[in-house]
C-alpha atoms as one frame of an Amber mdcrd trajectory, in Angstrom:
protein
  32.694  -5.364  23.054  35.585  -5.295  21.162  38.621  -8.094  21.403  41.546
  -6.909  20.525  43.986  -8.809  18.751  47.479  -9.195  19.038  49.841  -7.724
  16.514  51.603 -10.980  14.873  55.395 -10.809  16.821  58.046 -10.046  14.000
  59.373 -12.875  11.951  62.829 -13.599  13.506  65.263 -16.513  12.235  66.053
 -19.557  14.754  69.392 -20.188  15.117  72.941 -20.501  17.146  74.580 -16.685
  17.062  78.466 -16.372  17.294  79.750 -13.936  20.298  80.453 -11.033  17.464
  76.727 -11.354  16.883  75.554 -11.271  20.251  77.874  -8.392  20.956  76.774
  -6.714  18.051  73.072  -7.105  19.100  73.624  -6.425  23.181  76.428  -3.767
  22.296  78.319  -5.043  25.422  81.435  -6.944  25.409  82.716 -10.515  25.487
  83.522 -10.072  29.183  80.471  -8.302  30.500  78.034 -10.790  28.346  79.797
 -13.500  30.624  79.536 -11.952  33.847  75.581 -11.848  32.770  75.154 -15.406
  32.456  77.055 -16.210  35.562  74.457 -13.500  37.026  71.593 -15.751  35.456
  71.052 -12.427  33.638  71.546 -13.316  30.569  71.183 -16.393  28.023  73.397
 -18.642  28.926  75.992 -20.052  25.730  75.523 -23.344  23.730  79.059 -25.097
  23.459  79.490 -26.307  19.464  83.091 -27.478  20.175  85.902 -27.364  22.563
  86.619 -23.210  22.149  83.380 -22.920  20.345  79.753 -21.167  21.921  77.077
 -19.348  20.355  73.602 -18.514  21.604  70.012 -20.087  20.538  68.901 -16.013
  18.331  65.184 -16.639  20.246  66.788 -16.308  23.427  68.580 -13.396  22.767
  65.547 -12.073  20.892  62.893 -12.048  23.632  65.926 -11.570  25.897  66.119
  -7.561  24.311  62.641  -7.511  24.047  62.031  -8.271  27.492  64.871  -5.086
  28.402  62.775  -3.175  25.834  59.015  -3.593  28.067  61.214  -2.455  31.458
  62.279   0.906  29.265  58.317   1.599  29.276
């Protein structure tokens, strides 16, 4: 019997993404991102300051990967 070895995952830099980066990665605009977050269908933003939020890059990449798996 041969065991399949899992393919290595591409290295993803773990950092905080600002909204413009998240919009570019997902193709969604601000209002849609916030609607998805409210519905529990997108990773929650992290409060960075009084008027600043960001998203965990690994959570966003994982969310994108899950959507890709659903297509297949």
